[in-house]
C-alpha positions, -999 to 999 in steps of 0.1 A, spaced: 89 -157 -138 56 -138 -133 59 -103 -121 32 -83 -103 35 -54 -128 6 -50 -152 3 -29 -184 -29 -10 -193 -52 -29 -171 -39 -64 -180 -34 -89 -153 -1 -107 -147 -14 -134 -170 -22 -111 -199 -60 -110 -196 -76 -76 -196 -98 -67 -167 -133 -54 -174 -142 -23 -155 -179 -22 -164 -177 14 -175 -185 23 -211 -157 37 -232 -165 74 -236 -134 85 -253 -147 78 -289 -164 110 -301 -174 96 -335 -210 87 -326 -215 122 -312 -202 139 -343 -223 117 -365 -254 125 -346 -246 162 -346 -240 163 -384 -273 144 -390 -291 169 -368 -276 199 -385 -285 187 -419 -322 182 -412 -333 218 -422 -316 214 -456 -333 180 -462 -366 195 -452 -361 223 -478 -354 197 -504 -385 178 -494 -407 209 -494 -394 218 -529 -402 183 -542 -437 184 -526 -444 218 -542 -434 204 -576 -456 174 -571 -485 196 -561 -481 218 -592 -471 249 -573 -437 250 -590 -431 241 -626 -414 208 -633 -381 218 -648 -347 202 -646 -330 236 -649 -350 251 -620 -344 220 -599 -307 221 -606 -306 259 -598 -325 253 -565 -301 225 -556 -270 246 -564 -283 274 -542 -292 250 -514 -257 233 -515 -240 267 -514 -261 277 -484 -254 244 -467 -217 247 -472 -217 283 -460 -237 274 -429 -222 241 -419 -186 246 -432 -166 213 -429 -197 194 -417 -216 200 -450 -221 171 -473 -195 165 -500 -202 146 -531 
């Protein structure tokens, strides 16, 4: 016996109806884009540091590079909190 009651947009025969409206309940793409946008200044600082080293304005040193990276990671974590990168 087929009843006229439907569940979650399904027809009496079990096929879902398409409403033509995009599903806007998933916030994952928005959060991903926001995180990427917020990380841009820190990536730019890394790129500027590397460019300065290549140009000879900053001495090539693994210790200095590690120190810069540690300071930048601390600044990124303090600024972005839970949205900062984790390695």
